[in-house]
N, C-alpha and C positions, 0 to 999 in steps of 0.2 A: 416487520415484527419478528421476534425470535421465539424460541421454544424454552419453556421452563421445565426443569427436570426434578423429579422426586425420587429419592433413593430411600426406600424403607429399610430399617435395621431393627431386628429383634433386640430385646435385652440380652446383654452378653451372657448372662447365666443360662439362657435358653439357646444360644446360637451354636450351630454345628454339633448338635446333640448326636447325630449319626456317626460322628468321629470319636465318640466317647471311648471306644475300644482301642484306639490307636493314639489318641492325644489326651493328655490331662486337661483339666478345666482351664488352667491358666494359658496353656498353649492354644486351646480352642478360642479363647477370648482374644488373644494376640493375633491369631490368624484372621478372625472376623474383622478386627480393626484394620489390619494390613490390607485386606481385600477391599474394605470400604474406602480406605484412603486411595487405593489405586483407581477404583471406579470414579470417585469424585474428581481425581486429578485428570483422568481422561475426559470427563465431561467438561471440566473447566478449560481444557486445552482445545475443545472442539468448536469449530465455527458453527454459528447458528444456535448455540445454547447460551441463553442470556442469564439464566438464574439456576442455581443448583441448591436444592434443599434436602437435607437429611431429615426424615421423619422417624422419630424414635421415642419410646417411652423411657429410655434409659438415660439418666443424667450423665453417666460416665461417657457414653457414646456422644451425647450432645456436647460435652466439654471437649472431647477429642476432636470432633469436627470443627467446632468453633475456633479451637487453637490453630487450625489450618485454614482459617478464613472461609469456612463453609457454613452457610446459614442453617440453623436447625429449628424444627418445630416439634413439640411433643405430640404424640398421637392424641387427636382431639376426642376420640371416642373408642370404645373397645371394638376389636375386630379390624383386620387389615383393610378390607374392602370398604367398610363404613368410614374408617378414618381417612382413607384416600379420597373418598367422595367429598368429605368436608374440606380437605386441603386443596382439592381441585379448584374450588370456587375463587378464592383470592388469587391463586397463581395464574388462573386463566385470563384475568383482566389484562388486556393489551398484548396478549401473547398470540402466537400463531398456532400453538398446540401445547399439549402437556405430555411429557414423556415420563413414564414410570419404568424404572430399571432396577434389576436385582443388584444387591450389594456384593455378590460373591462371584464375580466374573473375572478370573485371573488372566484370561487371554484378551480381554477387551482392549481395543485400539481406537484412536480417533477416526480411522477410516470406517469403523463399524458405526459410529455415531453419525458420520457424514452420510452413510447410506440410509440411515433412518431419516435424517433431516431432508435428504433429497426426495424421499418418498412422501413427505408431508403434503397433505391436500385437504381442503375444507370438507370434503365428502369421503375421506378415506381413513380407515383405522389400520395402522401399521402394527403388525404383531410379529415378534421374534420368538420362535419356539425354543424351548429348552431341548437339550440333547436327546431326551427320551421322546420327543415330538408330541408330548401330551401337555406339558406345562408351558407357561409363558414367562420368558426372562426379560422382555421389554415390550412396552405397549405405548404407542404414540396415538393420541386421540386429538381430534380438532377441538380447539377451545370454544367453538360455537355450539357444541352439542352437550347435552346432559347425559353422561355415560356412567353407569354403575359398573365398576370393575368386578371381576369374578376370579381373582387369584385364589389358588387352592387346587383341589383335585380336578383334573380334566379341564383346566382353565383355558387351554387353547380352543377347544370346541365351544366352550361357553362364550368366550370373547367373540368368536366368529358369529355365533347365533345372535348375540346381542347387537352386533354391528348390522346384521341383516335386518333385524327388527326395527332399527333406526334408519334404514335406508342407506347405510354406509357401505362402501366397498371395503372388504378386508384384504390386505396384502400381507402375505407371509414372507418375512425376510429371514432367510436361513444363512447364517454366517457363523463360523467357528467361534469367533470372539464373543458373540452374543449367546451362542448355544451352550457353551461349556461352563456350567455352574459347578462349584466345588462343594459337594455334599457328602460323598461317601468315601470310605477307605480306598476303594478302587480309583476314584477321582484323584485322591491324594497321591496314590502310587503313580498314576499316570503323569503327574507333574513334578515328582521329586527330583528328577534329573534335568528338568527344563530350566532355562535361565530365568524365565518369568517367575517360576516358583521360588528359585533361589533368591531373587530380588526381594521377596516378601520378608525374608529374614525371620522365619518362624521355625523354632526347633521341632523336629519330627522324631517320634519314637515309634517304630513299627516292629 
């Protein structure tokens, strides 16, 4: 059995709002789509990932993903964590686990996904911390447990606590490709000269 991956994506009008001072709205939307495309491409190129689903309430994002052969589902209910819990159910059938991964990881590589897949276990929750070591950029949960995700403020600690309550072992997987999420002008500046960022083909004004 393989792993199903869910990539949540906000509506483009709300995406990358912290970059508002350095990028106009159109460039922020283009950047969000370029990052989403990269993450989905890495997932589809990774061994052990059977299904990739973009979860979004935005029909433009849905059409963008579908045009690239990626399945999409609309958010079934308001709130990221509640929506994910609903999407978990059908995706978990016949799978080894469910991976939730951020859509804004410009350094993500197939080796990062391979490390997640290698750590999968029926009694283990795999958590990839964000670069601030407070948030969660990827979460792999066994398909055999009912797990309510806790993305948001201090999600890393919340996920570890929920794993403990369910009798699961929590493994922290610290890798640059999983940790570096592009959110702030400082993040953008750090990537401006990198080949990875150049390949996103997004205009930058700073």
